[in-house]
Each structure stands twice: as structure tokens, then as C-alpha cells.
C-alpha positions as YAML, in Angstrom:
chain: A
units: angstrom
residues:
- id: 1
  name: MET
  ca: [6.13, 10.98, -23.86]
- id: 2
  name: HIS
  ca: [9.10, 10.80, -21.51]
- id: 3
  name: VAL
  ca: [8.20, 10.67, -17.80]
- id: 4
  name: ALA
  ca: [10.73, 10.78, -14.98]
- id: 5
  name: ILE
  ca: [9.48, 9.40, -11.66]
- id: 6
  name: LEU
  ca: [10.98, 10.37, -8.31]
- id: 7
  name: CYS
  ca: [10.88, 7.72, -5.58]
- id: 8
  name: GLU
  ca: [12.21, 8.09, -2.06]
- id: 9
  name: TYR
  ca: [12.79, 4.57, -0.78]
- id: 10
  name: GLY
  ca: [14.61, 1.48, -1.97]
- id: 11
  name: SER
  ca: [12.11, -0.83, -0.27]
- id: 12
  name: ILE
  ca: [8.88, -2.05, -1.84]
- id: 13
  name: ASN
  ca: [5.60, -1.21, -0.15]
- id: 14
  name: GLY
  ca: [2.15, -0.30, -1.41]
- id: 15
  name: GLY
  ca: [3.20, 2.86, -3.23]
- id: 16
  name: GLU
  ca: [6.05, 1.15, -5.03]
- id: 17
  name: ASN
  ca: [3.91, -1.86, -5.95]
- id: 18
  name: SER
  ca: [1.19, 0.43, -7.28]
- id: 19
  name: LEU
  ca: [3.74, 2.29, -9.40]
- id: 20
  name: LEU
  ca: [5.29, -0.91, -10.72]
- id: 21
  name: ALA
  ca: [1.84, -2.18, -11.70]
- id: 22
  name: VAL
  ca: [1.30, 0.96, -13.78]
- id: 23
  name: LEU
  ca: [4.75, 0.76, -15.37]
- id: 24
  name: ASP
  ca: [4.08, -2.85, -16.35]
- id: 25
  name: HIS
  ca: [1.21, -1.57, -18.51]
- id: 26
  name: CYS
  ca: [2.84, 1.43, -20.18]
- id: 27
  name: PRO
  ca: [2.77, 1.30, -24.00]
- id: 28
  name: ASP
  ca: [5.97, 1.39, -26.03]
- id: 29
  name: ASP
  ca: [5.61, 5.08, -26.87]
- id: 30
  name: VAL
  ca: [6.00, 6.01, -23.18]
- id: 31
  name: GLN
  ca: [9.61, 6.33, -22.02]
- id: 32
  name: ILE
  ca: [10.11, 5.92, -18.27]
- id: 33
  name: THR
  ca: [13.11, 7.00, -16.21]
- id: 34
  name: VAL
  ca: [13.02, 6.28, -12.48]
- id: 35
  name: LEU
  ca: [15.06, 8.36, -10.02]
- id: 36
  name: ALA
  ca: [15.42, 6.20, -6.93]
- id: 37
  name: PRO
  ca: [17.95, 4.92, -4.37]
- id: 38
  name: PRO
  ca: [20.71, 2.83, -5.95]
- id: 39
  name: GLU
  ca: [20.11, -0.37, -4.02]
- id: 40
  name: GLY
  ca: [17.27, -2.38, -2.53]
- id: 41
  name: ARG
  ca: [14.32, -4.47, -3.66]
- id: 42
  name: PHE
  ca: [12.88, -1.58, -5.65]
- id: 43
  name: ALA
  ca: [16.10, -1.20, -7.65]
- id: 44
  name: GLU
  ca: [16.04, -4.95, -8.29]
- id: 45
  name: ALA
  ca: [12.45, -4.74, -9.52]
- id: 46
  name: LEU
  ca: [13.38, -1.93, -11.92]
- id: 47
  name: LYS
  ca: [16.30, -3.97, -13.23]
- id: 48
  name: THR
  ca: [14.09, -7.01, -13.76]
- id: 49
  name: ARG
  ca: [11.74, -4.87, -15.84]
- id: 50
  name: ARG
  ca: [14.66, -3.31, -17.75]
- id: 51
  name: LEU
  ca: [13.50, 0.17, -16.80]
- id: 52
  name: THR
  ca: [15.94, 3.06, -16.88]
- id: 53
  name: HIS
  ca: [17.06, 3.71, -13.31]
- id: 54
  name: ILE
  ca: [19.16, 6.69, -12.33]
- id: 55
  name: PRO
  ca: [20.45, 6.35, -8.75]
- id: 56
  name: PHE
  ca: [19.30, 9.30, -6.66]
- id: 57
  name: SER
  ca: [18.89, 9.55, -2.91]
- id: 58
  name: LEU
  ca: [16.80, 11.96, -0.88]
- id: 59
  name: HIS
  ca: [18.66, 10.95, 2.30]
- id: 60
  name: ASP
  ca: [22.18, 11.72, 3.50]
- id: 61
  name: ASN
  ca: [24.72, 9.08, 4.51]
- id: 62
  name: ASP
  ca: [23.24, 8.97, 8.02]
- id: 63
  name: GLY
  ca: [19.76, 8.25, 6.68]
- id: 64
  name: ARG
  ca: [18.39, 11.73, 7.34]
- id: 65
  name: ARG
  ca: [15.99, 13.10, 4.74]
- id: 66
  name: PHE
  ca: [17.17, 16.25, 2.99]
- id: 67
  name: PRO
  ca: [14.89, 19.26, 3.58]
- id: 68
  name: PRO
  ca: [12.64, 19.87, 0.54]
- id: 69
  name: ILE
  ca: [14.48, 23.00, -0.64]
- id: 70
  name: GLU
  ca: [17.85, 21.24, -0.47]
- id: 71
  name: ALA
  ca: [16.43, 18.15, -2.14]
- id: 72
  name: ALA
  ca: [15.02, 20.26, -5.00]
- id: 73
  name: THR
  ca: [18.42, 21.88, -5.45]
- id: 74
  name: LEU
  ca: [20.09, 18.46, -5.68]
- id: 75
  name: LEU
  ca: [17.40, 17.18, -8.03]
- id: 76
  name: ALA
  ca: [17.49, 20.06, -10.52]
- id: 77
  name: PRO
  ca: [20.70, 19.09, -12.39]
- id: 78
  name: VAL
  ca: [19.61, 15.45, -12.55]
- id: 79
  name: VAL
  ca: [16.32, 16.44, -14.18]
- id: 80
  name: GLU
  ca: [18.21, 18.77, -16.50]
- id: 81
  name: PHE
  ca: [20.33, 15.79, -17.57]
- id: 82
  name: VAL
  ca: [17.36, 13.44, -18.04]
- id: 83
  name: GLN
  ca: [15.27, 15.99, -19.97]
- id: 84
  name: PRO
  ca: [11.82, 14.46, -19.35]
- id: 85
  name: ASP
  ca: [8.58, 15.92, -20.58]
- id: 86
  name: LEU
  ca: [7.15, 15.50, -17.09]
- id: 87
  name: LEU
  ca: [8.45, 14.78, -13.59]
- id: 88
  name: HIS
  ca: [6.21, 12.76, -11.25]
- id: 89
  name: GLY
  ca: [6.63, 12.34, -7.49]
- id: 90
  name: ASN
  ca: [5.42, 8.91, -6.42]
- id: 91
  name: SER
  ca: [4.49, 10.03, -2.90]
- id: 92
  name: LEU
  ca: [3.39, 13.01, -0.90]
- id: 93
  name: SER
  ca: [6.93, 13.67, 0.34]
- id: 94
  name: THR
  ca: [8.43, 13.55, -3.15]
- id: 95
  name: GLY
  ca: [5.50, 15.66, -4.34]
- id: 96
  name: ARG
  ca: [6.75, 18.49, -2.14]
- id: 97
  name: ILE
  ca: [10.06, 18.35, -3.99]
- id: 98
  name: THR
  ca: [8.54, 18.17, -7.47]
- id: 99
  name: GLY
  ca: [6.24, 21.06, -6.58]
- id: 100
  name: LEU
  ca: [9.20, 23.16, -5.46]
- id: 101
  name: LEU
  ca: [11.12, 22.33, -8.60]
- id: 102
  name: SER
  ca: [8.14, 23.28, -10.73]
- id: 103
  name: GLN
  ca: [7.89, 26.62, -8.96]
- id: 104
  name: GLN
  ca: [11.61, 27.24, -9.43]
- id: 105
  name: THR
  ca: [12.09, 26.06, -13.01]
- id: 106
  name: GLY
  ca: [8.69, 25.84, -14.68]
- id: 107
  name: MET
  ca: [9.08, 22.07, -15.12]
- id: 108
  name: THR
  ca: [5.79, 20.23, -15.66]
- id: 109
  name: CYS
  ca: [5.32, 18.20, -12.47]
- id: 110
  name: THR
  ca: [2.70, 15.92, -10.97]
- id: 111
  name: ALA
  ca: [2.62, 13.84, -7.79]
- id: 112
  name: HIS
  ca: [0.75, 11.10, -5.99]
- id: 113
  name: LEU
  ca: [-1.00, 11.58, -2.66]
- id: 114
  name: ARG
  ca: [-0.92, 8.16, -0.99]
- id: 115
  name: ASP
  ca: [-1.09, 9.28, 2.65]
- id: 116
  name: ILE
  ca: [-3.61, 10.83, 4.99]
- id: 117
  name: ILE
  ca: [-1.43, 12.92, 7.29]
- id: 118
  name: SER
  ca: [-1.50, 16.43, 8.71]
- id: 119
  name: LEU
  ca: [0.52, 18.95, 6.69]
- id: 120
  name: SER
  ca: [2.06, 22.31, 7.43]
- id: 121
  name: LYS
  ca: [1.20, 25.40, 5.39]
- id: 122
  name: THR
  ca: [4.66, 25.16, 3.87]
- id: 123
  name: ALA
  ca: [4.04, 21.59, 2.74]
- id: 124
  name: ILE
  ca: [0.70, 22.61, 1.22]
- id: 125
  name: ARG
  ca: [2.40, 25.44, -0.66]
- id: 126
  name: HIS
  ca: [5.03, 23.05, -2.02]
- id: 127
  name: LEU
  ca: [2.43, 20.50, -3.15]
- id: 128
  name: ASN
  ca: [0.35, 23.18, -4.84]
- id: 129
  name: GLY
  ca: [3.36, 23.85, -7.07]
- id: 130
  name: ASN
  ca: [2.52, 20.70, -9.03]
- id: 131
  name: CYS
  ca: [0.19, 21.19, -11.96]
- id: 132
  name: LYS
  ca: [-1.74, 18.04, -11.02]
- id: 133
  name: LEU
  ca: [-1.99, 15.87, -7.92]
- id: 134
  name: ILE
  ca: [-3.32, 12.31, -7.95]
- id: 135
  name: ALA
  ca: [-5.20, 11.27, -4.81]
- id: 136
  name: VAL
  ca: [-5.63, 7.51, -4.40]
- id: 137
  name: SER
  ca: [-9.11, 7.92, -2.87]
- id: 138
  name: HIS
  ca: [-11.80, 10.50, -2.26]
- id: 139
  name: ALA
  ca: [-11.01, 10.20, 1.45]
- id: 140
  name: THR
  ca: [-7.43, 11.23, 0.70]
- id: 141
  name: ARG
  ca: [-8.50, 14.07, -1.57]
- id: 142
  name: ASP
  ca: [-11.07, 15.46, 0.86]
- id: 143
  name: PHE
  ca: [-8.65, 15.34, 3.78]
- id: 144
  name: HIS
  ca: [-5.96, 17.31, 2.00]
- id: 145
  name: ILE
  ca: [-8.30, 19.84, 0.41]
- id: 146
  name: GLU
  ca: [-9.54, 20.66, 3.91]
- id: 147
  name: GLN
  ca: [-5.91, 21.41, 4.76]
- id: 148
  name: GLY
  ca: [-5.54, 23.85, 1.88]
- id: 149
  name: LEU
  ca: [-4.66, 21.94, -1.28]
- id: 150
  name: ASP
  ca: [-6.04, 23.51, -4.44]
- id: 151
  name: PRO
  ca: [-9.09, 21.37, -5.33]
- id: 152
  name: ASP
  ca: [-8.64, 22.11, -9.03]
- id: 153
  name: ARG
  ca: [-5.26, 20.38, -8.95]
- id: 154
  name: VAL
  ca: [-6.32, 17.21, -7.12]
- id: 155
  name: LYS
  ca: [-7.92, 14.36, -9.05]
- id: 156
  name: VAL
  ca: [-8.90, 10.96, -7.68]
- id: 157
  name: LEU
  ca: [-7.41, 8.07, -9.63]
- id: 158
  name: TYR
  ca: [-7.72, 4.73, -7.91]
- id: 159
  name: ASN
  ca: [-4.90, 2.21, -7.82]
- id: 160
  name: GLY
  ca: [-5.48, -0.86, -9.93]
- id: 161
  name: VAL
  ca: [-4.64, -4.53, -9.57]
- id: 162
  name: ASP
  ca: [-3.58, -7.23, -12.02]
- id: 163
  name: CYS
  ca: [-6.62, -9.51, -12.11]
- id: 164
  name: GLU
  ca: [-4.65, -12.27, -13.84]
- id: 165
  name: ARG
  ca: [-1.93, -12.40, -11.22]
- id: 166
  name: PHE
  ca: [-4.41, -12.00, -8.35]
- id: 167
  name: GLN
  ca: [-7.39, -14.28, -8.86]
- id: 168
  name: PRO
  ca: [-9.19, -17.06, -6.99]
- id: 169
  name: ARG
  ca: [-7.22, -20.29, -7.18]
- id: 170
  name: ARG
  ca: [-7.40, -23.45, -5.15]
- id: 171
  name: GLY
  ca: [-4.35, -23.54, -2.88]
- id: 172
  name: ASP
  ca: [-2.20, -26.64, -2.88]
- id: 173
  name: GLY
  ca: [-1.42, -26.49, 0.84]
- id: 174
  name: CYS
  ca: [2.14, -25.21, 0.41]
- id: 175
  name: LEU
  ca: [1.78, -22.63, 3.20]
- id: 176
  name: ARG
  ca: [0.46, -25.24, 5.62]
- id: 177
  name: ARG
  ca: [3.39, -27.48, 4.72]
- id: 178
  name: GLU
  ca: [5.85, -24.61, 5.14]
- id: 179
  name: LEU
  ca: [4.48, -23.80, 8.60]
- id: 180
  name: GLU
  ca: [3.76, -27.45, 9.49]
- id: 181
  name: LEU
  ca: [0.07, -26.79, 10.13]
- id: 182
  name: ASP
  ca: [-2.76, -29.31, 10.09]
- id: 183
  name: ASP
  ca: [-5.42, -29.17, 7.40]
- id: 184
  name: ASP
  ca: [-8.13, -28.11, 9.87]
- id: 185
  name: VAL
  ca: [-6.23, -24.97, 10.94]
- id: 186
  name: LEU
  ca: [-7.85, -21.63, 10.03]
- id: 187
  name: ILE
  ca: [-5.25, -19.28, 8.51]
- id: 188
  name: ALA
  ca: [-5.86, -15.56, 9.00]
- id: 189
  name: LEU
  ca: [-3.45, -13.53, 6.88]
- id: 190
  name: THR
  ca: [-2.38, -9.96, 7.68]
- id: 191
  name: ILE
  ca: [-0.12, -8.04, 5.29]
- id: 192
  name: GLY
  ca: [1.54, -4.67, 5.81]
- id: 193
  name: GLN
  ca: [4.35, -2.76, 7.42]
- id: 194
  name: ILE
  ca: [4.99, -3.44, 11.08]
- id: 195
  name: SER
  ca: [3.87, -0.07, 12.41]
- id: 196
  name: MET
  ca: [1.42, 1.51, 14.82]
- id: 197
  name: ARG
  ca: [-0.70, 2.76, 11.92]
- id: 198
  name: LYS
  ca: [-1.39, -0.76, 10.69]
- id: 199
  name: GLY
  ca: [-2.96, -1.77, 14.02]
- id: 200
  name: LEU
  ca: [-1.14, -5.06, 14.57]
- id: 201
  name: ASP
  ca: [-1.19, -4.46, 18.31]
- id: 202
  name: VAL
  ca: [-5.00, -4.61, 18.19]
- id: 203
  name: LEU
  ca: [-4.88, -7.88, 16.29]
- id: 204
  name: VAL
  ca: [-2.42, -9.39, 18.75]
- id: 205
  name: GLU
  ca: [-4.50, -8.27, 21.72]
- id: 206
  name: ALA
  ca: [-7.65, -9.72, 20.16]
- id: 207
  name: ALA
  ca: [-5.89, -13.05, 19.63]
- id: 208
  name: VAL
  ca: [-4.61, -13.08, 23.21]
- id: 209
  name: LEU
  ca: [-7.96, -12.24, 24.79]
- id: 210
  name: HIS
  ca: [-9.91, -14.79, 22.76]
- id: 211
  name: ALA
  ca: [-7.34, -17.55, 22.20]
- id: 212
  name: SER
  ca: [-9.43, -20.23, 23.87]
- id: 213
  name: SER
  ca: [-12.57, -19.54, 21.84]
- id: 214
  name: LEU
  ca: [-10.83, -20.09, 18.50]
- id: 215
  name: PRO
  ca: [-8.17, -22.74, 19.14]
- id: 216
  name: GLN
  ca: [-7.88, -23.60, 15.45]
- id: 217
  name: LEU
  ca: [-7.02, -20.00, 14.44]
- id: 218
  name: HIS
  ca: [-3.46, -19.22, 13.34]
- id: 219
  name: HIS
  ca: [-2.23, -15.76, 12.35]
- id: 220
  name: VAL
  ca: [0.24, -15.35, 9.49]
- id: 221
  name: ILE
  ca: [1.88, -11.92, 9.47]
- id: 222
  name: VAL
  ca: [3.62, -10.70, 6.32]
- id: 223
  name: GLY
  ca: [5.63, -7.48, 6.42]
- id: 224
  name: VAL
  ca: [8.62, -5.79, 8.01]
- id: 225
  name: ARG
  ca: [9.36, -2.71, 10.08]
- id: 226
  name: HIS
  ca: [11.10, 0.01, 8.06]
- id: 227
  name: SER
  ca: [11.42, 2.73, 10.67]
- id: 228
  name: SER
  ca: [14.47, 2.61, 12.93]
- id: 229
  name: LYS
  ca: [13.03, 5.09, 15.41]
- id: 230
  name: PRO
  ca: [13.17, 3.82, 19.01]
- id: 231
  name: GLU
  ca: [9.39, 3.89, 19.36]
- id: 232
  name: ALA
  ca: [8.98, 1.82, 16.19]
- id: 233
  name: VAL
  ca: [11.51, -0.74, 17.37]
- id: 234
  name: ALA
  ca: [9.78, -0.89, 20.76]
- id: 235
  name: PHE
  ca: [6.39, -1.32, 19.10]
- id: 236
  name: GLU
  ca: [7.54, -4.36, 17.14]
- id: 237
  name: GLN
  ca: [9.26, -5.89, 20.15]
- id: 238
  name: GLY
  ca: [6.10, -5.32, 22.18]
- id: 239
  name: LEU
  ca: [4.10, -7.39, 19.69]
- id: 240
  name: HIS
  ca: [6.44, -10.35, 20.02]
- id: 241
  name: ASP
  ca: [6.62, -10.00, 23.81]
- id: 242
  name: ARG
  ca: [2.82, -9.99, 24.12]
- id: 243
  name: VAL
  ca: [2.49, -13.10, 21.95]
- id: 244
  name: GLU
  ca: [5.23, -14.94, 23.84]
- id: 245
  name: GLU
  ca: [4.01, -14.11, 27.33]
- id: 246
  name: SER
  ca: [0.53, -15.30, 26.36]
- id: 247
  name: GLY
  ca: [1.78, -18.67, 25.16]
- id: 248
  name: LEU
  ca: [0.68, -18.09, 21.56]
- id: 249
  name: THR
  ca: [4.07, -18.29, 19.87]
- id: 250
  name: ASN
  ca: [3.06, -21.41, 17.97]
- id: 251
  name: ARG
  ca: [-0.06, -19.69, 16.62]
- id: 252
  name: PHE
  ca: [1.63, -16.56, 15.26]
- id: 253
  name: HIS
  ca: [3.82, -16.94, 12.20]
- id: 254
  name: TRP
  ca: [5.97, -13.94, 11.26]
- id: 255
  name: LEU
  ca: [7.05, -14.36, 7.64]
- id: 256
  name: GLY
  ca: [8.76, -11.00, 7.11]
- id: 257
  name: TYR
  ca: [8.98, -9.72, 3.54]
- id: 258
  name: ARG
  ca: [7.47, -11.98, 0.88]
- id: 259
  name: ASP
  ca: [7.23, -11.53, -2.87]
- id: 260
  name: ASP
  ca: [4.70, -14.35, -3.32]
- id: 261
  name: ILE
  ca: [1.65, -12.48, -2.04]
- id: 262
  name: ALA
  ca: [-0.63, -13.85, -4.76]
- id: 263
  name: LEU
  ca: [0.24, -17.39, -3.67]
- id: 264
  name: LEU
  ca: [-0.24, -16.61, 0.03]
- id: 265
  name: LEU
  ca: [-3.67, -15.12, -0.63]
- id: 266
  name: ASN
  ca: [-4.73, -18.35, -2.30]
- id: 267
  name: GLU
  ca: [-3.49, -20.33, 0.71]
- id: 268
  name: CYS
  ca: [-5.28, -18.39, 3.46]
- id: 269
  name: ASP
  ca: [-8.86, -18.61, 4.72]
- id: 270
  name: LEU
  ca: [-9.37, -14.90, 5.34]
- id: 271
  name: LEU
  ca: [-7.55, -11.58, 5.45]
- id: 272
  name: ILE
  ca: [-7.58, -9.28, 8.49]
- id: 273
  name: HIS
  ca: [-6.61, -5.63, 7.96]
- id: 274
  name: PRO
  ca: [-6.80, -3.83, 11.34]
- id: 275
  name: ALA
  ca: [-5.33, -0.49, 10.21]
- id: 276
  name: ARG
  ca: [-5.98, 2.70, 12.15]
- id: 277
  name: GLN
  ca: [-5.72, 4.71, 8.95]
- id: 278
  name: GLU
  ca: [-5.71, 3.57, 5.34]
- id: 279
  name: PRO
  ca: [-5.87, 5.94, 2.37]
- id: 280
  name: PHE
  ca: [-6.49, 3.09, -0.09]
- id: 281
  name: GLY
  ca: [-5.09, -0.26, 0.97]
- id: 282
  name: ARG
  ca: [-3.35, -2.11, -1.84]
- id: 283
  name: VAL
  ca: [-3.57, -5.37, 0.07]
- id: 284
  name: LEU
  ca: [-7.36, -4.98, 0.07]
- id: 285
  name: LEU
  ca: [-7.35, -4.76, -3.73]
- id: 286
  name: GLU
  ca: [-5.17, -7.84, -4.03]
- id: 287
  name: ALA
  ca: [-7.15, -9.88, -1.50]
- id: 288
  name: ALA
  ca: [-10.46, -8.89, -3.06]
- id: 289
  name: ALA
  ca: [-9.18, -9.77, -6.54]
- id: 290
  name: SER
  ca: [-8.18, -13.17, -5.13]
- id: 291
  name: GLY
  ca: [-11.68, -13.76, -3.77]
- id: 292
  name: VAL
  ca: [-10.49, -13.84, -0.15]
- id: 293
  name: PRO
  ca: [-13.06, -12.90, 2.53]
- id: 294
  name: ILE
  ca: [-11.89, -9.70, 4.21]
- id: 295
  name: ILE
  ca: [-12.23, -8.21, 7.68]
- id: 296
  name: ALA
  ca: [-11.06, -4.59, 7.61]
- id: 297
  name: THR
  ca: [-11.40, -1.43, 9.62]
- id: 298
  name: ASN
  ca: [-13.79, 1.19, 8.32]
- id: 299
  name: VAL
  ca: [-11.19, 3.94, 7.88]
- id: 300
  name: GLY
  ca: [-9.90, 6.17, 5.09]
- id: 301
  name: GLY
  ca: [-10.70, 4.95, 1.61]
- id: 302
  name: THR
  ca: [-11.59, 1.38, 2.54]
- id: 303
  name: THR
  ca: [-15.32, 1.82, 1.82]
- id: 304
  name: GLU
  ca: [-14.37, 2.97, -1.68]
- id: 305
  name: ILE
  ca: [-13.17, -0.61, -2.25]
- id: 306
  name: LEU
  ca: [-15.41, -2.71, -0.02]
- id: 307
  name: ALA
  ca: [-19.15, -2.41, 0.56]
- id: 308
  name: PRO
  ca: [-20.02, -3.24, 4.20]
- id: 309
  name: ALA
  ca: [-21.58, -6.71, 4.58]
- id: 310
  name: LYS
  ca: [-21.57, -7.16, 0.80]
- id: 311
  name: SER
  ca: [-17.92, -7.49, -0.20]
- id: 312
  name: GLY
  ca: [-16.25, -7.33, 3.21]
- id: 313
  name: ILE
  ca: [-16.85, -7.12, 6.94]
- id: 314
  name: LEU
  ca: [-15.97, -3.61, 8.09]
- id: 315
  name: ILE
  ca: [-15.39, -2.84, 11.76]
- id: 316
  name: ALA
  ca: [-14.33, 0.11, 13.87]
- id: 317
  name: PRO
  ca: [-10.60, 0.51, 14.50]
- id: 318
  name: ASP
  ca: [-9.08, -0.44, 17.86]
- id: 319
  name: ASN
  ca: [-11.89, -2.92, 18.55]
- id: 320
  name: THR
  ca: [-10.63, -6.34, 19.64]
- id: 321
  name: ASP
  ca: [-14.12, -7.72, 20.25]
- id: 322
  name: ALA
  ca: [-15.22, -6.82, 16.73]
- id: 323
  name: ILE
  ca: [-12.21, -8.59, 15.23]
- id: 324
  name: ILE
  ca: [-12.94, -11.83, 17.06]
- id: 325
  name: ALA
  ca: [-16.70, -11.63, 16.46]
- id: 326
  name: SER
  ca: [-16.05, -11.20, 12.74]
- id: 327
  name: ILE
  ca: [-13.60, -14.10, 12.62]
- id: 328
  name: THR
  ca: [-16.07, -16.29, 14.51]
- id: 329
  name: LEU
  ca: [-18.84, -15.37, 12.09]
- id: 330
  name: LEU
  ca: [-16.72, -16.26, 9.06]
- id: 331
  name: THR
  ca: [-15.66, -19.51, 10.71]
- id: 332
  name: ILE
  ca: [-19.26, -20.58, 11.21]
- id: 333
  name: GLU
  ca: [-20.80, -19.22, 8.01]
- id: 334
  name: GLU
  ca: [-19.00, -20.76, 5.05]
- id: 335
  name: PRO
  ca: [-21.63, -19.44, 2.58]
- id: 336
  name: LEU
  ca: [-20.91, -15.93, 3.89]
- id: 337
  name: ARG
  ca: [-17.20, -16.40, 3.24]
- id: 338
  name: THR
  ca: [-17.95, -17.48, -0.30]
- id: 339
  name: ARG
  ca: [-20.40, -14.65, -0.94]
- id: 340
  name: LEU
  ca: [-18.06, -11.95, 0.40]
- id: 341
  name: GLY
  ca: [-15.16, -13.29, -1.64]
- id: 342
  name: ASN
  ca: [-17.16, -13.52, -4.86]
- id: 343
  name: ASN
  ca: [-18.65, -10.05, -4.46]
- id: 344
  name: ALA
  ca: [-15.25, -8.55, -3.72]
- id: 345
  name: ARG
  ca: [-13.77, -10.20, -6.81]
- id: 346
  name: ASP
  ca: [-16.62, -8.89, -8.98]
- id: 347
  name: THR
  ca: [-16.07, -5.35, -7.67]
- id: 348
  name: ILE
  ca: [-12.37, -5.44, -8.47]
- id: 349
  name: TYR
  ca: [-12.93, -6.86, -11.94]
- id: 350
  name: SER
  ca: [-15.54, -4.19, -12.71]
- id: 351
  name: HIS
  ca: [-13.81, -1.14, -11.28]
- id: 352
  name: PHE
  ca: [-10.13, -1.67, -10.44]
- id: 353
  name: LYS
  ca: [-8.42, -3.53, -13.28]
- id: 354
  name: ILE
  ca: [-4.86, -2.29, -13.70]
- id: 355
  name: GLN
  ca: [-5.19, -1.82, -17.45]
- id: 356
  name: ASP
  ca: [-7.91, 0.78, -16.93]
- id: 357
  name: LYS
  ca: [-6.17, 2.52, -14.04]
- id: 358
  name: ALA
  ca: [-2.83, 2.72, -15.85]
- id: 359
  name: SER
  ca: [-4.58, 4.30, -18.83]
- id: 360
  name: GLU
  ca: [-6.14, 6.94, -16.57]
- id: 361
  name: ILE
  ca: [-2.76, 7.93, -15.15]
- id: 362
  name: LEU
  ca: [-1.15, 8.07, -18.59]
- id: 363
  name: MET
  ca: [-4.01, 10.27, -19.79]
- id: 364
  name: LEU
  ca: [-3.50, 12.66, -16.87]
- id: 365
  name: TRP
  ca: [0.22, 12.87, -17.64]
- id: 366
  name: ARG
  ca: [-0.47, 13.61, -21.30]
- id: 367
  name: GLU
  ca: [-2.98, 16.31, -20.38]
- id: 368
  name: ALA
  ca: [-0.49, 17.88, -17.97]
- id: 369
  name: ILE
  ca: [2.18, 18.03, -20.68]
- id: 370
  name: SER
  ca: [-0.20, 19.52, -23.23]
...
């Protein structure tokens, strides 16, 4: 089986990491060709894995995304050259293009739905051109079916996580040494893109309003802003301004992009995920696999990973008081931290191992081809 995979961005975020995890577990009889931007961390990851990478961009020289019809026209000769048995779009936006190409050429195409966003009727029509669509959660599937996606085409296949790479380990204090923090400091880790959707402004506001009640709490933020839109730039600057004006600069640590997430998870005391929307948070899988106690917002597909009060503390979005109350509870109740972490790890090991999830995707691809 020869599968070509269309990817839009050269950066590595949840969708790219989820794809790479699957590709790491493809058997030898599966040939993979990735169509993706020529440069960036994603290209480097493909090179490290010795995967076939054909440079292809869905953006013009000014960074503007090609309209789907134009993108499909540009893609057609590349696919003709590659001659795959199946073309897969790794995101909703690339799924529009694969769906169009399927409608135009009869190519067998599938795509991943990793976002919960409103879609136009045109976008729905494009996506329905794929023979199969993979939703990362029931929340994602239900949302898009309500918008008009063909339910017979959409199947829920959860992302998986490498339970060997991400597992409970005793940290050696390297993060505390890096940040020059005392041993009694409580490290709350937050991982994700710097964007409004991830709710970092709520976390910052919670820290500002309750700084005096948890003086030992330090926030470690991992992630970068990818959007260059003025409002996105202003959002990030606003976070730093709020922290600085509140005198909390020494208690917020902005690490930017990191490729040692497994290590960081073993070094933190808890994970806070304050997202306003989350189809199926990869960081939640990784933290749970690492046995880290989690505070997360009860949005999207999060409850399909974490059971409230059993394997995580789930709170309403945009609720600063709930964030601080949850942190305070975990600070006081060490047995609760242990129980939540152990239960989360057990859930991941039982239901979200990458070997099983990769096999499910490969099976869907084989069925689509046949």
C-alpha cells in the first residue's frame, strides 16, 4: 500500500505529532510519501525518519493560502507523479483539497478532521468528496455532521500516544536547575500554541488575581505563536504585558518551542490546559500517559480522554476561580494528585496506545483502497 499524505504547515503541532506517531508504527509493506512545505521542523522530522518527502506548498510567496480549487489544480500533477494508492489530507483544510481532487479525478482520498470550526456549505461539499473522513473525537464528528457532513463517511479514530516514550518517571530536577527554581516550588506546566483558543489569557488572569494565595506556584509555558495576524500578535503581547505589570515576571517562564515534552512532563507537578475549544488534545494524552495530574476545561473531546474527578479535574472554560481552586486542591491533597495521575495513565494504556491506533488508521486506508 502506497499512501501519500498532504500536510499544510512546516511547523510541528498536535496534528503533525499525531501523524508522525502513526508513521513511526507503519509496517514495512506500507510506503509513505509526504507532500509538505520544503523547510521547517516538520521537514526535519521527516528527514530524521528517512521518510520520502516531496516539497509542496499550499501557500504563495507572501504566505497566503491558495484557494481550494487552485490548490487542487496545483496538486493534481504532483499526485500523478507520485502515483499513490491513496491520498490523505492530514487536516480539515487539506481535506477540502483532497476531496476536490477526488471529485475531479476519481482518486481515492481520505482526510483527518482535527478541528471544531464552523464551515461553509462549499467546504462541506469539498470534504464530502473524500471517501472516508477520520474524526479525532465523537465531539468533532457530531459537530461536523450537524453542519452537513455525510455521517456514513465520518469515522471516529482516536489519536494514540507512545506509552514507552511518555510514562511516569521520577524527574531529576533538570527543569528546576534550568529555571533556577527552589525544590519547594510547584511547577504548573501548560503546553500549546499561543492563541486565543488555548485560553492562556484566562490562566494568566487567574495567576494575577490569586498570586498571593499560592506564592510557591510557578507557571511554565511551552509553545509559540504561529499566526502573524495583528490580533494574534496583540494577544501574545497582552499576555506578557499583564504578567509584567502584575509583578509576576519571575513566576512565569516562557520556554517557546521544545522537543523534550516527555522530559518536561516528568519534571512538572501538574498540567493546566485552559483551552476554550479542544477537539482532542494531544497534550492531554501525553500528560495522562506520563501520570501527571491534569486540570483541563470541559470542552470538545476532553471527556473522551479524562473522566471528571477520576482521571482529571475538569472545569468550565473562562473560569479563573475554578483554575485556582483546582490548583489549591491539588496542592493540598497529594493522594488526589497520585490517584488522578495513576487513573489517567491506566486509561491511556488501556485505550490509547499508539500501536492500536496506528493499526486502526491503516485498516481504514486499506478498506478505502479496496
